[in-house]
C-alpha angles and dihedrals in degrees: 000000000000129000121203124197120187127200142164102069122134146124119301138165121253111280093029131116140238133182116211122201130202117192117196124204138171119040094005091156089076095058112111102171136011132193149159126250132180137201130195123197108281096010134096122260109262136193113253102176140344140189129194132210090270092055096255111152132203129189139191113252090240095062102035111128093017106059128050126192119205139161141216107207093191093059095036089233135134123201136201115202109200120195134173091021119201130201087249088066091068107122145111106277119215128196114221132194125185130201130181140180145142124305136169088277096046129262112003132184136207131190126210122200137201122228093253137249123232121237115190120182116191122207 
């Protein structure tokens, strides 16, 4: 089992910055990939950025060049540095961790989610 706790959200003006943190605890050895998703009211939850066990990163087109995902393995923490924020970035941001392994049916996967942290960008 893995527990994820996000922090760092808040209200900022357009053009400002925030740094989100996601601290993992529990069976952190099982985590293979981690990422940040966001969901605005009335919209689907979308992937913002992800990072795998090899350090390979992936970003949504809408945030490329503005957001940076990083990790501190010693602290079991993943960060999302958000710069040049836009009102369109307003959403609840959720930390995600994925584990996988062998089961009786083959390779299976499981996702863990944080409770979310609200980011609001005013125009």
